MMTF fields as JSON, N, C-alpha, C and O atoms, coordinates in Angstrom:
{
  "mmtfVersion": "1.0.0",
  "mmtfProducer": "UNKNOWN",
  "numBonds": 375,
  "numAtoms": 376,
  "numGroups": 94,
  "numChains": 1,
  "numModels": 1,
  "chainsPerModel": [1],
  "groupsPerChain": [94],
  "chainIdList": ["A"],
  "bondAtomList": [4, 2, 8, 6, 12, 10, 16, 14, 20, 18, 24, 22, 28, 26, 32, 30, 36, 34, 40, 38, 44, 42, 48, 46, 52, 50, 56, 54, 60, 58, 64, 62, 68, 66, 72, 70, 76, 74, 80, 78, 84, 82, 88, 86, 92, 90, 96, 94, 100, 98, 104, 102, 108, 106, 112, 110, 116, 114, 120, 118, 124, 122, 128, 126, 132, 130, 136, 134, 140, 138, 144, 142, 148, 146, 152, 150, 156, 154, 160, 158, 164, 162, 168, 166, 172, 170, 176, 174, 180, 178, 184, 182, 188, 186, 192, 190, 196, 194, 200, 198, 204, 202, 208, 206, 212, 210, 216, 214, 220, 218, 224, 222, 228, 226, 232, 230, 236, 234, 240, 238, 244, 242, 248, 246, 252, 250, 256, 254, 260, 258, 264, 262, 268, 266, 272, 270, 276, 274, 280, 278, 284, 282, 288, 286, 292, 290, 296, 294, 300, 298, 304, 302, 308, 306, 312, 310, 316, 314, 320, 318, 324, 322, 328, 326, 332, 330, 336, 334, 340, 338, 344, 342, 348, 346, 352, 350, 356, 354, 360, 358, 364, 362, 368, 366, 372, 370],
  "bondOrderList": [1, 1, 1, 1, 1, 1, 1, 1, 1, 1, 1, 1, 1, 1, 1, 1, 1, 1, 1, 1, 1, 1, 1, 1, 1, 1, 1, 1, 1, 1, 1, 1, 1, 1, 1, 1, 1, 1, 1, 1, 1, 1, 1, 1, 1, 1, 1, 1, 1, 1, 1, 1, 1, 1, 1, 1, 1, 1, 1, 1, 1, 1, 1, 1, 1, 1, 1, 1, 1, 1, 1, 1, 1, 1, 1, 1, 1, 1, 1, 1, 1, 1, 1, 1, 1, 1, 1, 1, 1, 1, 1, 1, 1],
  "groupList": [{"groupName": "MET", "atomNameList": ["N", "CA", "C", "O"], "elementList": ["N", "C", "C", "O"], "formalChargeList": [0, 0, 0, 0], "bondAtomList": [1, 0, 2, 1, 3, 2], "bondOrderList": [1, 1, 2], "singleLetterCode": "M", "chemCompType": "L-PEPTIDE LINKING"}, {"groupName": "PRO", "atomNameList": ["N", "CA", "C", "O"], "elementList": ["N", "C", "C", "O"], "formalChargeList": [0, 0, 0, 0], "bondAtomList": [1, 0, 2, 1, 3, 2], "bondOrderList": [1, 1, 2], "singleLetterCode": "P", "chemCompType": "L-PEPTIDE LINKING"}, {"groupName": "ALA", "atomNameList": ["N", "CA", "C", "O"], "elementList": ["N", "C", "C", "O"], "formalChargeList": [0, 0, 0, 0], "bondAtomList": [1, 0, 2, 1, 3, 2], "bondOrderList": [1, 1, 2], "singleLetterCode": "A", "chemCompType": "L-PEPTIDE LINKING"}, {"groupName": "TYR", "atomNameList": ["N", "CA", "C", "O"], "elementList": ["N", "C", "C", "O"], "formalChargeList": [0, 0, 0, 0], "bondAtomList": [1, 0, 2, 1, 3, 2], "bondOrderList": [1, 1, 2], "singleLetterCode": "Y", "chemCompType": "L-PEPTIDE LINKING"}, {"groupName": "ASN", "atomNameList": ["N", "CA", "C", "O"], "elementList": ["N", "C", "C", "O"], "formalChargeList": [0, 0, 0, 0], "bondAtomList": [1, 0, 2, 1, 3, 2], "bondOrderList": [1, 1, 2], "singleLetterCode": "N", "chemCompType": "L-PEPTIDE LINKING"}, {"groupName": "THR", "atomNameList": ["N", "CA", "C", "O"], "elementList": ["N", "C", "C", "O"], "formalChargeList": [0, 0, 0, 0], "bondAtomList": [1, 0, 2, 1, 3, 2], "bondOrderList": [1, 1, 2], "singleLetterCode": "T", "chemCompType": "L-PEPTIDE LINKING"}, {"groupName": "GLU", "atomNameList": ["N", "CA", "C", "O"], "elementList": ["N", "C", "C", "O"], "formalChargeList": [0, 0, 0, 0], "bondAtomList": [1, 0, 2, 1, 3, 2], "bondOrderList": [1, 1, 2], "singleLetterCode": "E", "chemCompType": "L-PEPTIDE LINKING"}, {"groupName": "ARG", "atomNameList": ["N", "CA", "C", "O"], "elementList": ["N", "C", "C", "O"], "formalChargeList": [0, 0, 0, 0], "bondAtomList": [1, 0, 2, 1, 3, 2], "bondOrderList": [1, 1, 2], "singleLetterCode": "R", "chemCompType": "L-PEPTIDE LINKING"}, {"groupName": "LEU", "atomNameList": ["N", "CA", "C", "O"], "elementList": ["N", "C", "C", "O"], "formalChargeList": [0, 0, 0, 0], "bondAtomList": [1, 0, 2, 1, 3, 2], "bondOrderList": [1, 1, 2], "singleLetterCode": "L", "chemCompType": "L-PEPTIDE LINKING"}, {"groupName": "SER", "atomNameList": ["N", "CA", "C", "O"], "elementList": ["N", "C", "C", "O"], "formalChargeList": [0, 0, 0, 0], "bondAtomList": [1, 0, 2, 1, 3, 2], "bondOrderList": [1, 1, 2], "singleLetterCode": "S", "chemCompType": "L-PEPTIDE LINKING"}, {"groupName": "CYS", "atomNameList": ["N", "CA", "C", "O"], "elementList": ["N", "C", "C", "O"], "formalChargeList": [0, 0, 0, 0], "bondAtomList": [1, 0, 2, 1, 3, 2], "bondOrderList": [1, 1, 2], "singleLetterCode": "C", "chemCompType": "L-PEPTIDE LINKING"}, {"groupName": "GLY", "atomNameList": ["N", "CA", "C", "O"], "elementList": ["N", "C", "C", "O"], "formalChargeList": [0, 0, 0, 0], "bondAtomList": [1, 0, 2, 1, 3, 2], "bondOrderList": [1, 1, 2], "singleLetterCode": "G", "chemCompType": "PEPTIDE LINKING"}, {"groupName": "ILE", "atomNameList": ["N", "CA", "C", "O"], "elementList": ["N", "C", "C", "O"], "formalChargeList": [0, 0, 0, 0], "bondAtomList": [1, 0, 2, 1, 3, 2], "bondOrderList": [1, 1, 2], "singleLetterCode": "I", "chemCompType": "L-PEPTIDE LINKING"}, {"groupName": "LYS", "atomNameList": ["N", "CA", "C", "O"], "elementList": ["N", "C", "C", "O"], "formalChargeList": [0, 0, 0, 0], "bondAtomList": [1, 0, 2, 1, 3, 2], "bondOrderList": [1, 1, 2], "singleLetterCode": "K", "chemCompType": "L-PEPTIDE LINKING"}, {"groupName": "VAL", "atomNameList": ["N", "CA", "C", "O"], "elementList": ["N", "C", "C", "O"], "formalChargeList": [0, 0, 0, 0], "bondAtomList": [1, 0, 2, 1, 3, 2], "bondOrderList": [1, 1, 2], "singleLetterCode": "V", "chemCompType": "L-PEPTIDE LINKING"}, {"groupName": "PHE", "atomNameList": ["N", "CA", "C", "O"], "elementList": ["N", "C", "C", "O"], "formalChargeList": [0, 0, 0, 0], "bondAtomList": [1, 0, 2, 1, 3, 2], "bondOrderList": [1, 1, 2], "singleLetterCode": "F", "chemCompType": "L-PEPTIDE LINKING"}, {"groupName": "ASP", "atomNameList": ["N", "CA", "C", "O"], "elementList": ["N", "C", "C", "O"], "formalChargeList": [0, 0, 0, 0], "bondAtomList": [1, 0, 2, 1, 3, 2], "bondOrderList": [1, 1, 2], "singleLetterCode": "D", "chemCompType": "L-PEPTIDE LINKING"}, {"groupName": "GLN", "atomNameList": ["N", "CA", "C", "O"], "elementList": ["N", "C", "C", "O"], "formalChargeList": [0, 0, 0, 0], "bondAtomList": [1, 0, 2, 1, 3, 2], "bondOrderList": [1, 1, 2], "singleLetterCode": "Q", "chemCompType": "L-PEPTIDE LINKING"}, {"groupName": "HIS", "atomNameList": ["N", "CA", "C", "O"], "elementList": ["N", "C", "C", "O"], "formalChargeList": [0, 0, 0, 0], "bondAtomList": [1, 0, 2, 1, 3, 2], "bondOrderList": [1, 1, 2], "singleLetterCode": "H", "chemCompType": "L-PEPTIDE LINKING"}, {"groupName": "TRP", "atomNameList": ["N", "CA", "C", "O"], "elementList": ["N", "C", "C", "O"], "formalChargeList": [0, 0, 0, 0], "bondAtomList": [1, 0, 2, 1, 3, 2], "bondOrderList": [1, 1, 2], "singleLetterCode": "W", "chemCompType": "L-PEPTIDE LINKING"}],
  "groupTypeList": [0, 1, 2, 2, 3, 4, 5, 5, 6, 7, 3, 7, 6, 8, 6, 4, 7, 8, 9, 6, 10, 7, 11, 7, 12, 4, 12, 8, 6, 6, 13, 8, 8, 11, 9, 1, 14, 9, 8, 9, 14, 2, 6, 15, 16, 7, 8, 8, 16, 6, 3, 7, 2, 6, 17, 14, 7, 8, 14, 18, 8, 6, 17, 6, 17, 16, 11, 4, 9, 5, 1, 14, 13, 5, 2, 2, 2, 13, 6, 7, 19, 7, 13, 17, 4, 7, 16, 7, 7, 13, 13, 8, 18, 3],
  "groupIdList": [1, 2, 3, 4, 5, 6, 7, 8, 9, 10, 11, 12, 13, 14, 15, 16, 17, 18, 19, 20, 21, 22, 23, 24, 25, 26, 27, 28, 29, 30, 31, 32, 33, 34, 35, 36, 37, 38, 39, 40, 41, 42, 43, 44, 45, 46, 47, 48, 49, 50, 51, 52, 53, 54, 55, 56, 57, 58, 59, 60, 61, 62, 63, 64, 65, 66, 67, 68, 69, 70, 71, 72, 73, 74, 75, 76, 77, 78, 79, 80, 81, 82, 83, 84, 85, 86, 87, 88, 89, 90, 91, 92, 93, 94],
  "secStructList": [7, 7, 7, 7, 7, 7, 2, 2, 2, 2, 2, 2, 2, 2, 2, 2, 2, 2, 2, 2, 2, 2, 2, 2, 2, 2, 2, 2, 2, 2, 2, 2, 2, 2, 7, 4, 4, 4, 1, 7, 2, 2, 2, 2, 2, 2, 2, 2, 2, 2, 2, 2, 2, 2, 2, 2, 2, 2, 2, 2, 2, 2, 2, 2, 2, 2, 2, 2, 2, 1, 7, 1, 1, 7, 2, 2, 2, 2, 2, 2, 2, 2, 2, 2, 2, 2, 2, 2, 2, 2, 1, 7, 7, 7],
  "xCoordList": [37.449, 38.811, 39.722, 39.407, 40.852, 41.748, 42.447, 42.613, 42.847, 43.564, 44.93, 45.473, 45.47, 46.78, 47.851, 47.781, 48.818, 49.901, 50.969, 51.54, 51.239, 52.213, 53.54, 53.669, 54.518, 55.788, 56.612, 57.284, 56.584, 57.376, 56.855, 57.628, 55.556, 54.975, 55.396, 55.682, 55.432, 55.849, 57.322, 57.689, 58.168, 59.584, 59.743, 60.527, 58.989, 59.064, 58.589, 59.185, 57.522, 57.012, 58.052, 58.262, 58.702, 59.746, 60.917, 61.449, 61.32, 62.422, 62.072, 62.902, 60.839, 60.406, 60.4, 60.864, 59.871, 59.817, 61.221, 61.476, 62.134, 63.518, 64.197, 64.89, 64.009, 64.648, 64.067, 64.805, 62.753, 62.148, 62.7, 62.99, 62.839, 63.334, 64.789, 65.162, 65.595, 66.993, 67.075, 67.933, 66.194, 66.163, 65.81, 66.426, 64.803, 64.432, 65.572, 65.804, 66.288, 67.431, 68.513, 69.094, 68.79, 69.805, 69.401, 70.235, 68.135, 67.651, 67.797, 68.255, 67.402, 67.502, 68.961, 69.277, 69.849, 71.281, 71.803, 72.55, 71.407, 71.849, 71.345, 72.082, 70.096, 69.542, 70.255, 70.552, 70.529, 71.163, 72.625, 73.097, 73.334, 74.763, 75.09, 76.213, 74.115, 74.371, 74.726, 75.852, 73.808, 74.077, 73.3, 72.191, 73.859, 73.142, 72.956, 72.127, 73.708, 73.596, 72.252, 71.659, 71.765, 70.518, 69.285, 68.188, 69.436, 68.304, 68.094, 69.046, 66.827, 66.532, 66.665, 66.749, 66.685, 66.846, 65.668, 65.845, 64.461, 63.266, 63.277, 62.938, 63.668, 63.726, 64.794, 64.581, 65.934, 67.011, 66.554, 66.82, 65.868, 65.345, 64.31, 64.286, 63.455, 62.435, 63.093, 62.684, 64.109, 64.817, 65.541, 65.582, 66.114, 66.772, 65.772, 66.065, 64.584, 63.543, 63.096, 62.928, 62.903, 62.529, 63.619, 63.333, 64.874, 66.014, 66.059, 66.236, 65.899, 65.924, 64.737, 64.893, 63.565, 62.397, 62.613, 62.219, 63.236, 63.517, 64.548, 64.448, 65.535, 66.52, 65.87, 66.181, 64.977, 64.273, 63.407, 63.371, 62.709, 61.876, 62.726, 62.324, 63.904, 64.807, 65.263, 65.299, 65.609, 66.046, 64.92, 65.164, 63.697, 62.571, 62.303, 62.026, 62.383, 62.184, 63.28, 63.003, 64.53, 65.633, 65.488, 65.785, 65.029, 64.817, 63.723, 63.841, 62.657, 61.586, 62.078, 61.737, 62.879, 63.421, 64.353, 64.295, 65.207, 66.102, 65.324, 65.682, 64.273, 63.461, 62.75, 62.534, 62.384, 61.704, 62.667, 62.261, 63.936, 64.876, 65.643, 66.216, 65.662, 66.388, 65.473, 64.288, 65.996, 65.159, 64.75, 65.523, 63.533, 63.011, 63.726, 64.098, 63.911, 64.547, 65.972, 66.183, 66.912, 68.308, 68.776, 68.095, 69.924, 70.47, 70.726, 70.488, 71.208, 71.48, 70.191, 70.161, 69.131, 67.853, 67.296, 66.761, 67.425, 66.937, 67.696, 67.099, 69.001, 69.806, 69.454, 69.404, 69.212, 68.833, 67.51, 67.374, 66.528, 65.252, 65.44, 64.823, 66.283, 66.527, 67.145, 66.742, 68.126, 68.77, 67.753, 67.733, 66.92, 65.917, 64.932, 64.539, 64.538, 63.622, 64.284, 63.648, 65.57, 66.28, 66.352, 66.127, 66.668, 66.753, 65.413, 65.364, 64.35, 63.019, 62.663, 62.05, 63.05, 62.759, 63.55, 63.084, 64.747, 65.6, 65.088, 65.355, 64.363, 63.891, 62.855, 62.112, 62.838, 61.818, 60.578, 60.64, 59.457, 58.192, 57.336, 57.055, 56.926, 56.129, 54.68, 53.85],
  "yCoordList": [145.98, 145.692, 146.799, 147.978, 146.437, 147.457, 148.235, 147.758, 149.438, 150.288, 149.687, 148.901, 150.07, 149.561, 150.029, 151.136, 149.187, 149.47, 150.282, 149.829, 151.468, 152.366, 152.235, 152.705, 151.6, 151.338, 152.6, 152.732, 153.534, 154.753, 155.569, 156.19, 155.563, 156.268, 155.598, 156.271, 154.285, 153.553, 153.816, 153.964, 153.876, 154.189, 155.568, 155.74, 156.543, 157.888, 157.884, 158.536, 157.151, 157.055, 156.428, 156.902, 155.363, 154.723, 155.667, 155.718, 156.411, 157.362, 158.43, 158.791, 158.935, 159.946, 159.386, 160.036, 158.171, 157.561, 157.269, 157.415, 156.856, 156.612, 157.89, 157.886, 158.972, 160.224, 160.744, 161.269, 160.604, 161.007, 160.176, 160.704, 158.895, 157.992, 158.333, 158.366, 158.581, 158.962, 160.282, 160.449, 161.21, 162.478, 162.3, 162.911, 161.45, 161.182, 160.501, 160.79, 159.6, 158.926, 159.939, 159.877, 160.867, 161.898, 162.768, 163.087, 163.151, 163.972, 163.22, 163.78, 161.946, 161.148, 160.947, 160.972, 160.749, 160.619, 161.884, 161.819, 163.031, 164.296, 164.441, 164.892, 164.062, 164.152, 163.203, 163.562, 161.982, 160.977, 161.295, 161.111, 161.767, 162.0, 163.428, 163.715, 164.308, 165.706, 165.953, 166.351, 165.73, 165.968, 164.943, 165.232, 163.774, 162.744, 163.083, 162.465, 164.052, 164.413, 165.076, 164.866, 165.873, 166.595, 165.705, 166.118, 164.5, 163.601, 162.725, 162.245, 162.529, 161.579, 160.165, 159.974, 159.188, 157.796, 157.364, 156.691, 157.745, 157.368, 158.003, 157.354, 159.273, 159.965, 159.35, 159.197, 158.998, 158.371, 157.016, 156.702, 156.209, 154.92, 155.094, 154.327, 156.1, 156.349, 156.728, 156.252, 157.583, 157.976, 156.793, 156.665, 155.927, 154.729, 153.808, 153.237, 153.663, 152.835, 153.414, 152.68, 154.731, 155.381, 155.213, 154.962, 155.356, 155.22, 153.819, 153.663, 152.809, 151.434, 151.16, 150.487, 151.676, 151.496, 152.127, 151.559, 153.296, 153.958, 153.171, 153.089, 152.596, 151.784, 150.553, 150.196, 149.906, 148.733, 149.146, 148.452, 150.276, 150.771, 151.054, 150.742, 151.647, 151.95, 150.674, 150.619, 149.657, 148.388, 147.77, 147.262, 147.809, 147.23, 147.995, 147.39, 149.315, 150.113, 149.849, 149.744, 149.741, 149.454, 148.075, 147.893, 147.097, 145.763, 145.775, 145.114, 146.528, 146.625, 147.303, 146.892, 148.341, 149.04, 148.13, 148.11, 147.379, 146.451, 145.359, 144.96, 144.882, 143.838, 144.316, 143.544, 145.584, 146.126, 146.451, 146.501, 146.673, 147.092, 145.924, 146.07, 144.765, 143.63, 142.866, 142.704, 142.397, 141.652, 140.312, 139.667, 139.901, 138.651, 137.464, 136.514, 137.531, 136.415, 136.809, 137.499, 136.375, 136.643, 135.612, 134.62, 135.856, 134.931, 133.563, 132.538, 133.538, 132.256, 131.47, 130.251, 132.173, 131.495, 130.949, 129.841, 131.734, 131.254, 130.01, 129.054, 130.026, 128.863, 127.647, 126.528, 127.863, 126.764, 126.145, 124.922, 126.975, 126.45, 125.707, 124.664, 126.235, 125.554, 124.177, 123.203, 124.098, 122.824, 121.852, 120.671, 122.355, 121.501, 120.979, 119.814, 121.807, 121.373, 120.347, 119.376, 120.564, 119.577, 118.24, 117.196, 118.265, 117.02, 116.309, 115.08, 117.042, 116.43, 115.773, 114.706, 116.412, 115.837, 114.552, 113.667, 114.443, 113.266, 112.058, 110.918, 112.296, 111.18, 110.362, 110.866, 109.094, 108.217, 108.319, 108.21, 108.528, 108.621, 107.421, 107.2, 106.654, 105.448, 105.717, 104.823],
  "zCoordList": [98.375, 97.957, 98.48, 98.323, 99.1, 99.641, 98.536, 97.413, 98.89, 97.932, 97.619, 98.395, 96.476, 96.059, 97.048, 97.584, 97.272, 98.216, 97.508, 96.516, 98.004, 97.391, 98.139, 99.269, 97.509, 98.193, 98.387, 99.41, 97.438, 97.603, 98.777, 99.506, 98.95, 100.096, 101.4, 102.391, 101.392, 102.595, 102.905, 104.071, 101.876, 102.081, 102.728, 103.662, 102.218, 102.792, 104.239, 105.096, 104.507, 105.877, 106.801, 107.918, 106.334, 107.141, 107.387, 108.496, 106.37, 106.53, 107.562, 108.396, 107.502, 108.467, 109.878, 110.814, 110.029, 111.357, 111.883, 113.078, 110.998, 111.41, 111.875, 112.892, 111.152, 111.545, 112.862, 113.696, 113.057, 114.328, 115.483, 116.557, 115.256, 116.295, 116.641, 117.814, 115.625, 115.878, 116.636, 117.503, 116.316, 117.031, 118.499, 119.373, 118.768, 120.167, 120.911, 122.085, 120.241, 120.88, 121.225, 122.308, 120.321, 120.592, 121.777, 122.624, 121.842, 122.957, 124.278, 125.273, 124.276, 125.498, 125.911, 127.1, 124.935, 125.255, 125.917, 126.893, 125.384, 125.976, 127.404, 128.281, 127.642, 128.991, 129.946, 131.085, 129.47, 130.335, 130.621, 131.743, 129.616, 129.774, 130.21, 130.624, 130.116, 130.418, 131.87, 132.169, 132.763, 134.183, 135.017, 135.467, 135.223, 135.971, 137.444, 138.111, 137.969, 139.384, 139.652, 140.711, 138.707, 138.925, 138.772, 139.147, 138.234, 138.034, 139.262, 139.877, 139.602, 140.674, 140.114, 138.901, 141.002, 140.573, 139.722, 138.707, 140.131, 139.376, 137.981, 136.991, 137.917, 136.626, 135.726, 134.524, 136.3, 135.536, 134.984, 133.824, 135.809, 135.344, 134.246, 133.284, 134.387, 133.366, 132.044, 130.985, 132.104, 130.884, 130.252, 129.028, 131.091, 130.547, 129.863, 128.813, 130.461, 129.847, 128.509, 127.535, 128.465, 127.21, 126.156, 124.985, 126.586, 125.678, 125.069, 123.861, 125.914, 125.421, 124.485, 123.467, 124.827, 123.971, 122.603, 121.584, 122.577, 121.298, 120.49, 119.266, 121.17, 120.461, 119.841, 118.705, 120.57, 120.044, 118.858, 117.843, 118.985, 117.89, 116.657, 115.536, 116.864, 115.753, 115.051, 113.822, 115.822, 115.237, 114.411, 113.317, 114.922, 114.185, 112.891, 111.855, 112.949, 111.741, 110.718, 109.523, 111.181, 110.26, 109.633, 108.452, 110.425, 109.87, 108.816, 107.784, 109.074, 108.085, 106.819, 105.709, 106.992, 105.828, 105.037, 103.807, 105.72, 105.036, 104.321, 103.213, 104.945, 104.33, 103.087, 102.153, 103.069, 101.894, 100.769, 99.608, 101.087, 100.054, 99.433, 98.353, 100.102, 99.537, 98.59, 98.88, 97.473, 96.539, 97.121, 97.829, 96.818, 97.349, 96.724, 97.412, 95.431, 94.724, 94.331, 93.334, 95.103, 94.765, 93.75, 93.49, 93.194, 92.193, 92.814, 92.174, 94.052, 94.713, 94.932, 94.759, 95.312, 95.539, 94.229, 94.187, 93.161, 91.857, 91.412, 90.918, 91.587, 91.197, 92.04, 91.531, 93.325, 94.207, 93.748, 93.748, 93.354, 92.863, 91.54, 91.323, 90.66, 89.389, 89.611, 88.976, 90.517, 90.822, 91.428, 91.083, 92.323, 92.947, 91.897, 91.951, 90.965, 89.909, 88.989, 88.579, 88.663, 87.828, 88.535, 87.922, 89.833, 90.609, 90.674, 90.614, 90.791, 90.833, 89.508, 89.483, 88.407, 87.095, 86.85, 86.133, 87.441, 87.24, 88.023, 87.644, 89.098, 89.915, 89.16, 88.318, 89.494, 88.936, 89.794, 91.018, 89.139, 89.859, 89.477, 88.299, 90.469, 90.214, 90.463, 90.302]
}
């Protein structure tokens, strides 16, 4: 049987990974915008690829964090289920 899932630990892990990712993005931005003349074309392309990969990673981490922080059952969803259940009870079942 797997160990219990600790959400606070996961939140801390996500926060750490987000801050690391933001730090790498800042470093890459400084390298790209600092002095593009000194960079070769291949090096510039490699840095752009790394920058884009970090941005995608950041978006995925933020989406995971948002998904974990939003409640699963919102008030609108609960009301929608209640209405659906009322409608089902009103129908005639043969």
